[in-house]
N, C-alpha and C positions, 0 to 999 in steps of 0.2 A: 675327181680332184684330190690332189695329195694333201694330207694333213701333217706333213713333216714339220717338226719344230726345230730340230738341231741338224746342222750340216757339218760333217766331220771329214777331214782329209787325212789320208795315211801319212806316216812320217816320210815316205818317199816323195811326197808332194811339197815338202818344205822347199821354198825357192832356193835355187842354186846360185842366184845372182841378186845383187841389189840393183834397183832401178834408179837411174839418174835422169831426172826430168830435163836437165839442161840440154841434153841432146835433142829434145823435141820442141823446145820453146821457139816461137817464131822470131824472137829477139833475144840475144844473150843478156844475162843479168849484168848490172853495173859492177865494175871491179871493186874489190876491197882496196882502200887507200891507206897509205902510211900517213899518220897524223902530222908529221913534221914536213914531209915533202909533197904531200898530196899526189904522189905517184902510186900506181898499183903495187901492192906488196908482192914480193916473191917468196918462194919456198923458204929461203934462208931467214926471212923476217919472222916466220912462224916457228922456226926450228927450236927456239928456247922453250916452247910450251908443248909442242906436239911431236910425235914420231913422224918421220918423213913419209911413211906409208899412208898415214891419215892426211897429211898435207897434200899428197898427190891425189887422194880421193877428193879433197876439198876443191881442187882446181880442175878436176877431170871434166872432159866433155864427152866421154864415152857413155853410151846408153846403158850398158850393163857392166857391173864389176863383180867378179867372182867372189862368193862367200867362202872363206877358208874352211877346210874340213873340220878343224877343231872347233870353230865357231858353230857350224851346223850341228856338230855332235852335241854341243851344249844346248842349242836350240831344241833338240829332241826332248829335253826335260819338260817342255810345255807346248811346243809348236808341232803341227799347225794348231792355232787356237780355233775354238768353235765359232761358227756363225749361227745365230738363232733367228727364226721367224717369230716375231712378237705377237702371236695370234691373240693371246689374252689381253694384251694392251690395246690392240686394234678393236676388240670387242668392247673394252671399257670405254674407249673414246668414241665408239660408234662411228668410225671413220671408214670411208671406202678405200683409204690408202693401205698399201701393204708395207709393213715396217719390219726391217731386218736390222740386227745389230751384231757387230763383230766384237767378241768379248776378250779383252786382253788381261783381265783380272786373274786368269788362270796361271800366270807366271809365278815363280817362287816369291818374287818381291811384290806381287799383287797388282802390277800395272804393265804398260807397254815398254817401260824404260829399259829392261834388260836386253831388248833387241839391239840397242846400241852400246850398252854398258859392256856386254860380253865382247863385242867386236873391239871396242876401244881398249879393254884390258888385254885382249890377245895381242894387238899390235904394239902396245906399250911393253908388254913382257918380251915380245920378240925383239924389241929394241934395247932390252937390258934395263929398263926402268924399274926401280925398286919401290917408288912411292908415287901416288897420285893424289893431288889436291883437287877438290871440286866444291861446288855449291849445291844446295838443295832448297826448294821452297817448302812444300808440304811434307817432304821426306821420301817421295816415291823415287826420285832420281838418286838420292843418297843411299837408299836401301838397295837399289839396283846396282850401283857402283860398288857398294860394300860386298854384295853377293858375288859380283864378277871378280872383284879383287881376290876373294877367297879362293876362287877356282884357279887363279894364276899366281898365287902367292905374292901379291902386291899389297903393300901397306896403303890404306886409304884414309885420308883426313877430309872430313866433310864440314863445311861451314853452312849451318842451317839458319835460315832467316828467323830472327828472334821471335816474331809473333807465332810462327809455326812451332818453333822449339818449345814454347810455353804451352801451346794448344795441343800438341801431339807427342806426349812423352813416350808413347809406345812405339812410335816410328824411330825415335832415338834408340830405344831398347833393341829394335830389330837391327839397326845398323851396327850397334855394338855387339850383338850376337854373332853377326857375320865377321866381326873383328875390326871394324872401323872405329875411328875416333870422331866424335861429333861435338862441334863447338857452336855456341850461339853467335850469330852475326847481326850487328857489328860486335867485334871482340877487341880486347886489348892486346891480342897477340900479333897484330899487324899495324903498320902505319895507317893504312886505309881505314881500318876499323877504329883506331884511336881518334882519327880526325873526325869521324862521324859522331862518336861518343862525346867528344869535346863540345860539339855543337848541340847535341841532343842526347843526354845520358839515358833517356828512356826510349830511344829509337826502336820502332818495331822492326826495322831492317827492311831489306828488299833483296830481290835476286841480283840486282845490279851491284849492291854493296857486297854481297857474298861472293860474287864473281871477282870483284877487285881483291878481296882478301885471298882467295884461292890462287889467283894469278900472281899476286905479289910473292907468296911463298914459293910457288913453283919456279919462278924466275931466279930464285936465290940458290938453287941446288941443281947440280948436273944430273943427279940420279932421280930427280923428281920432275914429273910432267903434270900439266893441267888437263882436266877432262871436263867437257861441257855436255850437259844433258839435253840441249835443244839448240835452236837458232842456226847453227852452222850447217853447211851443205852436206858434209859427210854424215852428220847425225840424222838429218832428214832422210838421207839415202838409206841408212841402215833400217829405218822404220818402214820402208816400203815393202818389207815382207808381209805386212798386214794387208795392204791393198792387193798385192799379188795373190795372196791366198783367197781374199774375198772375191776376186774376179772368178776364180775357179769354183768357189762355193756358190756364187750366183748362177753359174752355169749348171751346177747340180740342182739348183732350185728352178731352173728353166726361166729365170727372170734376169732383169738388169735394172740398176737404179736410175731413176730420173733425177734424184738429188742425193748427194753424199755429204754427210755432216760430221764435224769433229769439233771438240772444244779447242781453244787456241790461247796459249800464253806466250810461249816462244815459237810454237808452230810445228813441233815434231810429230805429235800423234795425228794432228790434222793432215799433215803431209803424208804420213804413213798410210792412211786410208784413202786419201784423195788423189795423190800424185799418179799412181798407176792408172786410175780411171781417166784422169786428165790426159795422160800420155796416150791412152787408146783413142781418145777423142781427137787429139792432135795428129794422130796417124791415120785419121779417116774413120774412126769409129763413131758410135752414137754420141750426140751432143748431150751433155748433162749439166746440171747446176751443182756447184760445190759451195757449202756454207761453213765458214769458220766462225764459231761462236765464242765471244770473249766476255769477260766480266765488265759490267758498267762501271765498276770502280777502278778499272785499269784498261781503258778502251783505246788501245794503240791504233787499231785499224779504223775505228768508227769516229774517233775524235782527234787522232794524232796527225802528224804531217809526214809526207814521204820525203825523207832527207837523209843526208849522211850524219851519222851520230856514233858515239862510242857505245860499245856493248856493255859497259860497266860504269858504275858511279864514280870510281876513282880515275877514270880516263886513262887506263893502262892498255886498253886493247886498240887494234886498228879501227879505222872508220868504215862502217858498212852502211849502204843505203837501204833504209827500211822505214816502215811506218813506226814512228816513235813519239813518245810523250816528252822526250828529253831525258838524257841519261841522269840528270839530277832529280828527276821526278821520283818521289817515294810514295807509292800508293797507300791508301788507308788499309788498316788491318781487316782482312776478311778470311773466311774459312778455306777458300780455294787457293791455298798458298802457292800452288804450282803455276798459277796464272798471274802472279804479281810481278810481271816483268814489263819494263818501260817500252820495249820495242817488239817488233815481230820479225821472224826469220826473213832475211833478205830474199830468199827464193819465194816464200809465200807472198811477201810484199810485191815482188816483181810480177808474180802471177796475178795478183789483184789488179795491178796497174794495167795488165794486158787483158783484163776482163774475164779471166779464167776462174776467179775466186770472188765470192761475195762475203760480206762480213755482217754479223749481227751482234748486239750486246744486250745482256740482260742483268738485272739486279739479282743478288744471291737468294733472296727469299723466294721468288717464283721458281728459281732453279731447284732449290731444295724441295719445294712443293711438287714440282714435276718429277723429281727423283723418288719421292714417296709414292706418287701415283704409279710410277714404273715398278717400284719394289713390290707393291701390293698386287700387281698383275703378273710380273715376271719372276719375282722372288729374289732378285739380286739388289743389294744396296750399292748404289753408285758412289764413287768417290766424289767429293764436292766439285772437283774439276770436271769430271765426266758428267755431272749433273747438268752442266751447261749444254753439253751435246744432247742430253735427253730433252731439255727444254726446247732446244732448236728443233728436234725431231717432232715433238708434240705440237709445236707451232705449225710446222709443215703439214702434219696430219690433220689439224683442225682447219687449215686453209683448204685442204682437199675436201673436207666435209662441207665447208661453206660453198665451195665452187662445184661440188658434185663430181670431182675428178678421182679416178682410181690410179694414183701415181705410186711408184715404188720408192720408198725411202730407206736408205742405208746409213747408219751412224756407227761411229766407233765408241764403244763403251770401254774407255781406256784403262779403267781400274776399279777395284772394289773400295767400299768405304768402311771397312771393318775397323780401321784405326780412327775413324771420324765420327763415332757414335755420339760423342759429346755435342757435336754440332747438330745432329739429328734430334737429340733430346731437347734442345732449345726450341725445336719446331713443334714439339708435342703440346697439345692443348692443356696438359697437366702442368706445364712449366710456364709461368707467367713471363719469364724472360725470353721473349721471342727473338729470333734472328733478325738483326737489323739489315736493312738494305742500305749499303754505304755507297756514296757517290764520289767519283774522282774529284779531287781538288783541282783548281786551275793551276797547271804547271807554270813555273816561273822561267822556264828556259826561253832562249831567244832564237829566232829563226833568221839565218843570214844566207845571202847568195854570194859566192866567191868565185873569182876568175881562177881557173886552173892553168897549169903551165902549158897545156896544149891549145890554149885559146878558148876552150869551152868554159862553161860555168856549172856549178853544182850547188845544191842547197845543203846547209850544215846547221847543226845545233851547237850551242855552248862553245864558242870560239875564243874563250878567254886564254887558251893555251897558245894562240897564234903569236908569232913575232911581229914586230912593227911593219916589216915589209909585207907580210901576208895581210895584216890588217888594212894596209893601204890599198890592197886589191879588192876590198869589199865594194861591190858595185850597187848594192841595194841596201837601203836602211833596214834596220831590224823590224820585224813584225812580231806581234805577240803570237804565241804558239796557237792559241785558239781564238778564232774570230767570233 
């Protein structure tokens, strides 16, 4: 019996293509809609924010899209990332389950985010863009975009969610070390930010607010584009290098997962690990379970509604159909800042609707406790976001113990927690100020069903922007978001 711990691939095994799950889905995902016309958006509608190369990836139905040579060359700085067999954790849990984890914390920015940041910076530089605006929650995405911008000589301006801006000063320092500008969001530099501050001067912020600020600035300058770290199809596609490598590494181990797990805020790292395995299943491979683990304080998949909604708080984006708590929902402050988003990626949401994805939600205290158990067995301190995936994996392992089953569990450890030690300190028995388990407040958004121009209907949130004609088309009275 092999006692291998670490499974490493050579640089030659870095994927040559990104995988697009749209090509294998039994039903196409719902279209993105223009908020004014309710018609599907076209490439020209997105051109003020993104380079055409990324827009074409966003709407592509091709199974594989080639990774440009310059992007693969930068990937070599840390890819392929290692996959580990968590043998010590298995022993600590006394479980018959086999636990593997793919570790993305080896990237220069410390998480999975550079997989798409490098690609987006490349395509923007190719299009002649000089500046990128973006948002960040806990700082992983902002750090990754700052890192990528430095490689392609692009100025990067990051709006960092205020609660994380205060909690994680060294993430700010990392972004600034790469040459980026970091601003707490909401800020007084944009109309979107000022509107929030007028209502709540002490706002903790949210990813939705930060997105509004970044989009607003990008739309004002021809040499500036917006970059998003999750949610969109092309972002999820770029992350599939994770799962493609993991498939090969599972072959090295002579094993295959029964369940694949990832934390989920906007959905990119979960998609990165899970979509290639789901694709194999859809093409006739082994049937597996995939579990997206979200925070109980921002539970879009487990307590939200599947409806059309804005991707930002300021209602500047097109409408996408996704699991959402409502674009005006501002989650309470908690340490996993990268998971504080009101919605879930449309492709992940669609996959859940098709029965291809399960969802689970946990409070932050048990997630940190699971992360400490993991660290004391495997030696790696997980990021607070990644701790949710660890918690999900431990729950599956203990289920196997109760049921006496020897299943194979694979999860994505999306980043390290070296910038989050203040949160871990609060968990220490020596510190009386324990980490609170925060619960999502009841969102105030409204749920509407509206007749579309083609005679069909669709569900929407927050339709205060509709004109009188569109309002007259409402065919169902509003229901509260949560029953």
